[in-house]
Structures are given as C-alpha cells and as structure tokens.
C-alpha positions as CSV (number, residue, x, y, z in Angstrom):
1,X,14.8,-12.5,52.4
2,X,14.4,-16.0,51.1
3,X,10.9,-16.2,52.4
4,X,10.0,-13.0,50.7
5,X,11.2,-14.3,47.3
6,X,9.3,-17.5,47.9
7,X,6.0,-15.6,48.6
8,X,6.5,-13.4,45.5
9,X,7.1,-16.5,43.4
10,X,4.1,-18.3,44.8
11,X,1.9,-15.3,44.1
12,X,3.1,-15.1,40.5
13,X,2.4,-18.8,40.0
14,X,-1.1,-18.5,41.5
15,X,-1.9,-15.5,39.4
16,X,-0.7,-17.2,36.2
17,X,-2.7,-20.4,37.0
18,X,-5.8,-18.3,37.8
19,X,-5.5,-16.4,34.5
20,X,-5.0,-19.6,32.6
21,X,-7.8,-21.7,34.1
22,X,-10.3,-19.6,36.0
23,X,-10.6,-16.2,34.4
24,X,-13.4,-15.8,31.9
25,X,-12.0,-14.0,28.8
26,X,-15.4,-12.7,27.8
27,X,-15.8,-11.0,31.1
28,X,-12.3,-9.6,30.9
29,X,-13.1,-8.1,27.4
30,X,-16.3,-6.4,28.7
31,X,-14.3,-4.5,31.4
32,X,-11.7,-3.2,29.0
33,X,-12.0,0.3,27.7
34,X,-12.7,0.4,24.0
35,X,-9.7,2.3,22.5
36,X,-9.7,3.4,18.9
37,X,-8.1,0.9,16.6
38,X,-4.9,1.6,15.0
39,X,-5.2,2.7,11.3
40,X,-4.5,-0.2,9.0
41,X,-1.7,-0.1,6.5
42,X,-2.6,0.0,2.9
43,X,-2.1,-3.3,1.2
44,X,1.2,-3.8,-0.4
45,X,1.5,-3.6,-4.1
46,X,2.6,-6.8,-5.8
47,X,6.3,-7.0,-6.3
48,X,7.4,-6.1,-9.9
49,X,7.8,-9.2,-12.0
50,X,11.1,-9.7,-13.8
51,X,10.9,-9.7,-17.6
52,X,12.0,-13.3,-17.9
53,X,9.2,-14.4,-15.6
54,X,6.4,-12.4,-17.3
55,X,4.6,-14.4,-20.0
56,X,3.2,-11.3,-21.7
57,X,6.7,-9.9,-22.1
58,X,8.0,-13.1,-23.5
59,X,5.1,-13.3,-25.9
60,X,5.8,-9.8,-27.1
61,X,9.4,-10.6,-27.6
62,X,8.4,-13.5,-29.8
63,X,6.1,-11.3,-31.8
64,X,8.8,-8.6,-32.2
65,X,11.3,-11.2,-33.3
66,X,9.0,-12.8,-35.9
67,X,6.6,-10.1,-37.1
68,X,3.9,-11.3,-39.4
69,X,4.6,-10.3,-43.0
70,X,1.9,-9.1,-45.3
71,X,3.4,-11.2,-48.1
72,X,3.9,-14.3,-46.0
73,X,7.6,-14.2,-46.8
74,X,10.3,-14.9,-44.3
75,X,12.8,-12.0,-43.8
76,X,16.3,-12.8,-45.1
77,X,18.6,-14.2,-42.5
C-alpha cells in the first residue's frame, strides 16, 4: 500500500514538473476546443455621490443661500 501511494505521488510530481517546465503553452492552446465566451457584464454605474461630496450641489446651495439681488441690496438678517 505504501508503495502504491509513493508511485501516485511520484507521478503527480512528474506531471506537475512537466507542465511547469516542458509543456509549450502555445501548443496546448491550439489543441483546446474554442468554446463561446461568457457574456460580459455591463459596466457598473458609478456610485451615487453624497450631497456633501458633490461640488455642484454645494455651489447650488451657496447660490440659493445668497441669491443675486436686482437692486444689489442685501436681504435683511
């Protein structure tokens, strides 16, 4: 039984070494069957930006807080 395990282990090591150093990957690719590729996922939408991180939102808040007056007068506080 011990000899059988040793032979199986030796075969595994030989196959791994052969695949790592001797096998030509280009030749292996030519023998493979061309399967259809898996459909790609649509690209993810960018995550929504929080209002306090959005410069456009902050700018609009500033404009809403201090609207330009036609008379160039400041509103009463």
